[in-house]
N, C-alpha and C positions, 0 to 999 in steps of 0.2 A: 425506298418508301417505308416509313415506319408502319407497323401494324396498327390496326384499329384498337381502340380502347376496350371494346367488348371482347375482342379476341384475346387481348393481353390478360384481361380479367378471368376469362373462362379457363385459361391454362394454369391459373394460380394454384389450385389444389393439387394438380398433378406434379407441378415442379417443386412446390414448397410445402411439404407436409408440416403439420403442426409439431412443434418441438415439445417433447414429453417433459423435459427438465428445463424450466425457464431460467435457472440460476447459473448455468454454464453453457457455453457454446460448443456444439460439436466441432466447429471449425478450430477450436483451441485444444481439443482433447489430445490429439496426437501431433501437435505442431502444425495443424492446418489440414483441412479436408478439401478435396477437389470437387468443385461445384460444376464441373463440365460433364458432358455426356461421355459414355464409354467410347464412342467413335471419335470424338474430338481428342480424348486422352490418347487413343492409339495413334492418331495422326501426329500428336505432339511427340510421342515416343519415336515415331518414324523420322520426324524432322530432326529430333535430337541426335539419333544415331547417325543420320546422314551428315549432320553438321559436324559431329565429332570426327567422322572419316575425312571430310574435306579439310578440317582443321589440322589433322595429322599430315595430310598431303602438303598443305601450305604452311608448314611450321616456320620456314626460313624466310617468309615474306616480311616486308617492312611493317612496323606497327600501324602506320597510317592506313596502308592498304588492308591490313587485317581488320581494323575497326570499320572500314567502309564496305566490308563484305556484306552480302545480303543475308543477315541473320534476322529473319522475319518473325520468329516466335516472340510474342509479346511477354513482357515481364509479369503481366497479370497471371499468366498460366504458370510461370516458374514459381511465383511467390506462394502459390497455394500448395504445390506438391513437392517443393524442394527445400522447405524450411528444415534445417538440421538443428542439432542441439545448440550449436553456437549461434544460430540465427543468421548466419552469413549467407544471404541470398546470392545466387549465382548471377551477378551483374556482368554480362558479357560485353555489353557495348552501350553507347548512348542510345536511347529509344529511337527507333527508325521512323521519325516523324517529319524530318525535313527542317526542323527548327533547331539545328545543332548549335548555332551561334548563341541563341538566347539561353539554352539549357546547359551548354557544355561545362561552364565553370562550376555551377552548382552540382551538376551530375558527377564531375570528377571528385568533388569533395565528398559526396555521399559514397562514391565507389571505393574510396580509400579509407573512409571511416563511416561505417554504416550505423554507428551509434550516435552520430552527430545530429541531434534533433534540430538545431538551428539551420543546418544545411538542408535538411528535409523540408522544413517549413518554407525556406527561401525557394527551393525547387518547386514546391506546390504553388506558391504565390506566382511564380513565373508561368507555370503551366496553365493556371487559371486565366492568364491573359491571352492564351491561344485558343482559338475556336477549333480545337482539334481533339476529338473524343479519344482517338487512339493514344495520343500523347498523355491525356489525362489518365487513361486506364493504366498505362505503363508506369506512372508515378504513384497514383493513388493506391493501387493494389499492393505493392510491396510495403508501402508506408503503413497501411492499415493492418497488414499482417504483423508488422513489427510493433505498432502502437495501436492496438484495437480499442483502447479506451478514449481515444480522441474523437468525441462525438461530433464536434463541429465539422471535422473533415468527412465523416460519414454523410452528413447532410449536404455538404458541398458536392460530394461525389454523386449522390443520388440526384441532386438538382441538375448537375451537369448532364447526366444521362437523360433526364426528363426533357431538358431543353433541346437535346439532340434528337428527340423523338423516339428514344429507345425505352419504351415504357416497361417492357418485360425486364430489361436490364436494370432499370431504375427500381422495379419491384424486388429484384434479386439483391440489390445493394441495401435497400431498406430492411429486408429480411435479415441479412447478415449483420446489419448494424444493431437491431434489437436483440439478436442472438448474442452478439458480443457484449452489449451493455444492456441487459434486460431491465435494469432499474432506472434507466435514463428517461425521464419524462420529456425532455427536450427532443428526444428521438421518436417517442411513441406518438406525440401529438401531430407532428407533420406527417408521419407515416399513416396515421389514421385519416388525416385529411386527404392525402394522396389516394388512399384505398377507397374512401367514400367517393372521390371524384371518378375513379374507374368504375365503381359499382353502381353509379347513379342510374344508368339505363341498362344494366346487364341483368340477365335472367338469374333469379336467386340471389341478387345482390344484397338484399336486406339481411338474409340469413347469414351470408358469408361475412358481411360487415359486423354483425353481432358476434360471430365466432371470433373474429380477430380482436374485437373489443374485449371479449371475455379473456382472450390470451393476454391482452395488455393489462387488464385488472389483476389477473392471476400472477403476472410477472412483476408488475410495478405498483400494484394497488396498495400494498402494505408499506410502501416507502413513506417516510415521515412528511415529505413534501409532494405527495401525490394528489393534492386537492385539485390541481388543474386537470389532471386526467379524469378524475371522477366527475368534475363539472362538465367536461367535454362529453362524456358518455351520457350523463343525465340530460344534457341539453339535446343530444341526438334523439334520445327516447321520447323526450317531450315533443320534439318536432314530429315524431311518428305517432303522436296522440295515443300513447300507451301508458296510462297512469299507473296501472298495477305493476308494470315492470320497473317504473321509476321508484315506486315504493320499495320494491325488493332491493334496488340499488342503494337507496338511503339506509335501509336496515343493515346492509353490509357495511356501509361507510361509517355508521355510528359506532361500530365495534372496532374501528381501526384508529389508533392514536396518530392523528395528523396535525400539522402545524395550525390549520384553521378549523379545528374540530368544533369550537364554540360557534363560529359562523355557520358551519354546516348544520348544526342542530337548529339554529335559528331559521335557516332556509327550509329545513325539514318541517318545522312548525308552520311556516307560511304555506308550504306545499299541502300539508294536511288540511289547512283551513281554506284551500282553494278548490277542493274537489269533494264530491259526495262520498261518504264512507264506502258504499258498495262498489265504487269505481276503483278504489285503491286497495281494498282488503280482499284476501281470499275468502271463500265461502265459509270455511270453518270458523275463522276468527270473527267474521262479520256476525254469524249466529251467536257466538259466545258473547260478544259485546252487546248485541241487540237484546239478549235476555237480561243483562244487567241494566241497560237503559230503560227497559220496560218497567222494571221495579222502581227505578229512580224518578220517573215522571208519572203524573196523575192523569194521563189520557189513555184512551184505548188504542189498541193496535191499529185499527182502521184509520185513526186520526193521526198516527205518527208519520205515515208516509202518504204522499199524494202523487198522482200521476200528472205529468205535464206534457202536453203535445207541442212538439217543436217542428215547424215547417222546414222541409228540406229546400235548399236553394235550387232553383231551376233556371234555365236559360231563356225563359219567357215564351217558349213555343207551345206550352200546354194550354188547353182550353180552360176557361174559368170553371172552377169546381173540381178540377183534376189534380189539385195540389196533393203532394205526398207528405206524410207526417211520420215522426217517430215519437214514441212515448218513453219518457225518462222518469225514473223514480226520484222524487225529491223528498227530503226529510224536513219536517217542520222545524223552525228555528230553535225551539227549546230542545228537541231531540238531537238536532245537529250539533248544538253546543256541547251537550253531554257526551255524544258520540266522539267528537274530536278531542275533548279533554281526556277521555279514556284511552284513545289511541296514543296520544302523546305521553300520558302517564305510564303506559306500558313500556315505552322506550326510554323513559327518563332515567331509570336505574342503570341501563346500559350506557347512556350518555354520561352519567356521573362517574361511573367506573372508568370509562375511556378518558374522561377529562382528567381524572387522577393520574392515569398513565402518561398523559401529555405533560402534566406539570412535573412528573418525575423525570422526564426526558428533556424537558426544555433547557435546563442549565447546560447539559452537554451539547445540545444542538446550537445554542448561542455561541459556543466556543469554536464551532466548525467554520472557519473562514475560507477554506479551500476544499470544497467537496468534489472538485473535478480532478482529472489527471494532469500532472505536469512533471517534467523531468527535473525541475528545480527541487532542492531539498525542502522537506516539510518543516514548518516551524516546530521546535521542540515542545512548546506548550500544547500545540494542536496534536502532536504525536502522543503525548501523555494523555490528552483528553480522549483520544480513540481507545487507548488501553483501558482507562477507567470506564468508559461508556460500554465497551464490550464486556468487561467484568460484571457490570451492573446487569446487563441484559442476560448474561449467562446465569447469574444468580437468580433471575426471575424465572428461569427454567421453562420458557416458552420457545420451542425449537424454531417455529416459523419466523418469529421476530429476530432470533439470534442469527439465522441464516441471512435474512434481509440486511441486518446491520453489518454482518461480516462482508457481504457483497458490496455494500456502500463504502465500507472502510477500505476495501481492496482497490477501489477506483482511485482514491486519493493517495493510498500508500502502496501502489502496485510495485514499486521498485524496492520495497523493504521486505526482506524475506521473513522477518519476525511474524508478521500477521498471516502470511501464507501458511507457515508452520503451525501457528496457533489455530487457524481455521481447520486445517486438515486433521490435526490431532483431536480437535473437538468433535468433528464429524465422526471420527473413528471411535472415540471413547463413548460418545453419546448414544449412537445407534448401532455401532458395530458394522456399519455399511462400508465394506472395503471399496466398492466402486466409487462412492461419493468422496471418500478421502483420497483415493488415487487420482480422481479427476482434478481435485484441487492442486495436488502436487504436480500433475502434468501441466496444468495451466501455468504454474509458476516456473517450472524448469524449461518449458519449451517456448515461452513467450516473454514473460516479464523479468525473470531472474535467471537468465540463461547462464551467466557467468558468476553467480553467487554460490560458492561451494557449500555454505551452511545448509541451504534448502535442499541441495542434492544429498547431503549426508542424512538429513532428516527423512527424505523420500526413500533412500536406501534402507535406513533403519526400519521404516514402516514395512517395506516389502520383506525384509528379513523377519520381522515380527510375525508376519502371516505365513512364513514358510517359503517364500519365493527367493531362495538364495541366488539363483541364476540371474533373476531380474535385478536384485540388489547389487550384485557384482557388475552387471552391465551398466547400471547408473553410475557407479563409482568410477569405472574405467572410462566412461564417457566424459565425466568432469575432469578426470586426470589428463585425458587427451586435450581437452579444451583449455584447461588452465594448468599447464605442466609445472612441476616443481613444488606442489603442495604436499608437505609432509603429513598433514592431518588426513588427507585423502589416502595416502599410502598406508598409514597406520590403521585406518578404518578397513582398508582392504585386507591387511594382514589379520586383523581381528575377525573379520568376516570369514576368512579361510579357516581360522582356528575354530570358530563356533560351528561352522559347517562340518568340520571333521568330527567334532564332538557329537553333533546331531546324527551324522551318518553312523558313527560307532554305536550310539545308543539304539538307533533304528535297526541296525543289522545284528545287534547282540554281540559286538566285538569286545574283547577284554580291554583294549587300549585304542585310542584314536590313531589314525594314520596322518601324521604331521609332515609327511615327506614333501608334498607340494608347497605347504605352508613355509617350511624351512628353506626350500629351494628359492622361493620368491624373496625371502629375506636375504639370502646369499646373493641374489641378483642385485638387490639394492646396495649391498656392501661393495660389490665388484663393479657397479656401474661407473664408467669413466666420466659420465656427465655430472656426477655428484662431487661436491667439494670434499676435501679431507675431513672437515668437521662433520658434514652430513654422513659420510661413511662411518665415522666414529659413533655417531648417534645410532645408526642402524646396527653397528657391531654390538653396542651395549644391549639393544633390544634382543638381538639374536643370542647373545650370551645368557641373558635372563631366560630365554626360552629353553636353552639346553639345561641350565642349572635347575630351573623350577618346574618346567613342564615334563622334561625328559629325565630329570633326576641324574644329570650327567655334568657335575660341576667341573670336571677336568676338561671336557670339551669346551665348556663356556669360558674357562680361563685361557685355553688355547686361542679362542676367537679374540679375546681382549689383547693377548700378547701379539697376535698378528696385526691388530689395529694399531698397537703402539709402535710398530715398526714404521708405519706410514705417517703416524701423527704422534710423535714421541712426547710432545709437550702438552698433551691433553690431560688435564688434571682429573676430569671426570672418568676417563678410562682407567687411570690408576686406582682411583677410589672404588670403582666398580670391581676391579680385579680383587682388591682386598675384601670387599663385601661378599663376593662369591665364595672366597675361601673361608670367611667367618660364618657363612650360613650353613656350612656342612654340619650335620648333627650325627653323632657327637662331634664336638669341635676338634679339629686336627691341628694341633699347635704347630707342627713342622710345616704344614701346607700354608698356614697363615704367615709364618715368618718368611717362608720362601717367596710369597707374594709381595711382602714388604721389601725384601731385599732386591727383588727384581725391579721394583719401582725406583728404589734408591740408587741403583747402579746406572740409571738412565741419565742423560744430560738434561737436567732440569734447571729452571730458575731457582735461585737460593730460597725464595719464599715458599715455593711449592715443595722443595725437598725438605725444608724445615717443618712444614705442615705434616708431611707423611712421616717424618722421623718422630714428631711429637705423638702422632697417633700410634706408631709402633711401640713407643715407650709406654703409653697408656695400656696397650694390649698386654705387653709383657708384665706390667705391674699387676694386672688383674688376673691373667690366666697362665702366665709362664710358670713352669715347674722347676726351672733351672736358674738359680740366682746369678750364676756367672754370665749367662746371656744378658740378663738385665743390667749388670754392672758394665759389661762391654758396650752395650748400646748407650748407657748413660755417658760414657766417655766419648763415644761417637757423636752423640747429640750435643754435648757441651762444645766439642770442637766445631760443629756446624754453627752453633750460636755465636761462638767467638769469631769465626770467619765471616759470618753475616754481619756482626757488629763492625768488623774491620772494613768490610765492603761499604757499609753505610757511612763510616767515618771518611774513607777515601772519597766516596761520592760527594759527601758534604764539603770536604776540603777542595775538591775539584770545582764545585759550584762557587765556592768563595773566591778561588783564584780567577775563575772566569769573570765574576762580578768586579774584582779589583782591576783586572786588565781592561774590562769594558769601561770602568770609571776613569782609568788613566787615559785611555784613548779619547774620551770625551773632554778631559780637562784642557787639552790643547785647543779644541774647538771653542770651549767656553772662554778661554783667555783671548782668543782672536775676536770673539764677538761680544766682549764685555761691554764695550761702549754701546753697541746696538741694544744689548739687554737693558743697560741702564736707561737708555732713551725710551725703550718700550715700557719699562717699569714706570718712568715718569709720566708717560702718556696714559698708561692705565690708571695711575693714581689721579691724574687730573680728570680723566673720564669718570672715575668712581666718585670724585668730589662733586663734579657737576651733576651727576645722577642723584647724589645725596641731597644737594641743594634743591634740585627739581622736585624730588620726593617731599622735601620739607615744605616747599611752596604748595604742592598739591595737598598735603595734609592741612596746611593753614586754610586753603580755600575750602576744603571739606568741612573743617571746623566752623568757618564763617557761615557756610551754607547750612550746616546743621543748626547753628545758633539762630539764624534767620528763620529756619523752618520751625524751630521750637517757639520762637516769639510769635510767629504767625499762628501756630497751633494754640498757644495760650490765648491770643487775641480772639480766635474763633470760639474757644471754650467760654471766655467771658461774654462774648456776644450771645452765645447759645443760652448761657445762664440768664442773662438779662432778658432775652426774648421769652424764655420759659417763665420768668417771674412776671413779665408783663402779661403773658397769656393767662397765667394763673390769676393775676389780679382782675383781668378782664372777665374771665369765666366766673370768678367769685362775685364780682359786682353784678354780673348777669343773673346769677343764682339769687343773690340778695334782692335784686329788682323783681325777679319772678316770684320770690317768696312774699315780698310786700304786696305785689299785685294780687297774689292768691289770698292773702289775709284780707285785703280790701274787698275782694269779691265775696269772700265768706261773710265779712261784716255787713256788706250791703245786702247779701241774701238773707242774713239773720234779721236785719232791720225790716226788710220787706215782709 
């Protein structure tokens, strides 16, 4: 049996406290928070441990029997507390709902590709056809953890719970939905309607309804399209017969640039003209305006206000003469007019300022065609519009509006790491609030951009900038485990280790940083068998630069390069790096540089690479060598290389010519055998081209005739138009002449009379 509505409403404040920060959901801060009670969480852990033990005992059973085992823990519990960095939820089986045949195909697709949005939606469509709340929870929960910006599915989930009679669960879903998308008006409006339905007959329902309405206005009231939310709250307060509270709402609304701001100001004027001033104004403003009105009108104070007795409605049981009355103050019409004009005039300046802000934002708003979330790529023009819109709002330097616009932008661009990084950096630079910037990064890396390395690199850089080196390293290692093989992540890790060594040396007052762990990790990258030879060479170059530049040990750096050349002898970058290290020694060591050049030239290299290195050695000897004999000897060696290279090119060219001749000779026999066929084909092509030329000529003749007829028709129409124009002009001229004659005759008759 479902609980009563009043009971469900009374437990609301205990279960769902008000969220302090409306712009991000606690459910998203650390990859998902557990909304269950401690006892249910402990029971889930017990079930999980017992299931793992039973799984280890039955490891050799058949897959079909394993899938049919009684794994009763629902995925809704797993989705909240087992969301890892990669977002791979632990889908152990098809939901134990008894509807396997309907859900199996879609569930298998989701199981093997959890980022397949179409498979998820297909699965949700099928589960909606089942009147099974457990199946719905098993599907909706992991989907909404993975895609929390899909507001339509939050509504469907909440309605599913409500139709099943689970009002407290429905309230929980609504709360999580507005926490996940606090700016979504399409979620707040049905949530408020659901809440008012529960609070209708509950004790303290009015106050609690106003509290949640205030939450809605604080969360989504500054959204550009929030007019429907404000209209809903104002309509509620009008139904409660509270004119002064409605006036406060209108004053707040007039300062917010919304899409229907002009219409809102017109409604405000109608509202002011519908009530007595003392009913909508606070006492201080009423006295201030009253003193001005008293000077503006020529009547006494006693005559400005009259008391009106209004009979209260009764059920007819009272005796005659026992009617009850209330006395209301009424302003005379002249005073009321001046009063209302002053009230509106005081708000008109705010209205004009807000209208200017609306006009400033309208061009950007008109270009937003997809304000909602979708996995499909966003249109490039709309993408650029969000960039320009954010830059404009940031230049305006009003933080509350910038935050609202960023949150709106992130709904449509949730899968693009650029805007997450821009938002987090703005929060950090603008206010210096580490928690706000960190929460933005966490939402990106745990929910929306789990496999985007760039946002993880930015998050790690942020943590490093505030001194959290361990956390920065954890983030980088996490993305390295999730997306292995990213060189940019490995290089950022090495850079982090180097900067941390510098920081610790400065903090401890050491003479030199301790680069031992930093160098060991580089050596692991060089020796890792999973890396390709080219990648090992890349890491070898970086390690050699560390030895030569940071540790001032060029000999060790050159040994690292020579070791890499043994495994990757044809890598031109390694040889050039070896020469560069030798040339960077100050003062320059001529023998060491020549030794590096000679080491590269003795390797088995392509002729072009060897010629390039020889050319560079010759330039070095020309500029820095102190022994002319070495230069002359190398000139002879270089000339010989050039001659051999020319001979190789000539032989290669001759070989290509011979291949071409042999190929042509082989084809000649085929051409002779098929000469008749080729002649026939040529004749057919010639006839076809001739027929096509004739057909094109006939088409051109038809087009010329059609154009000629069209020109004749156009000339005929022009002549007819000119004739009609002349006839019309003659007619009007004769009419004017006739009217002039008649006028002269009337004047003559009037003069005669």
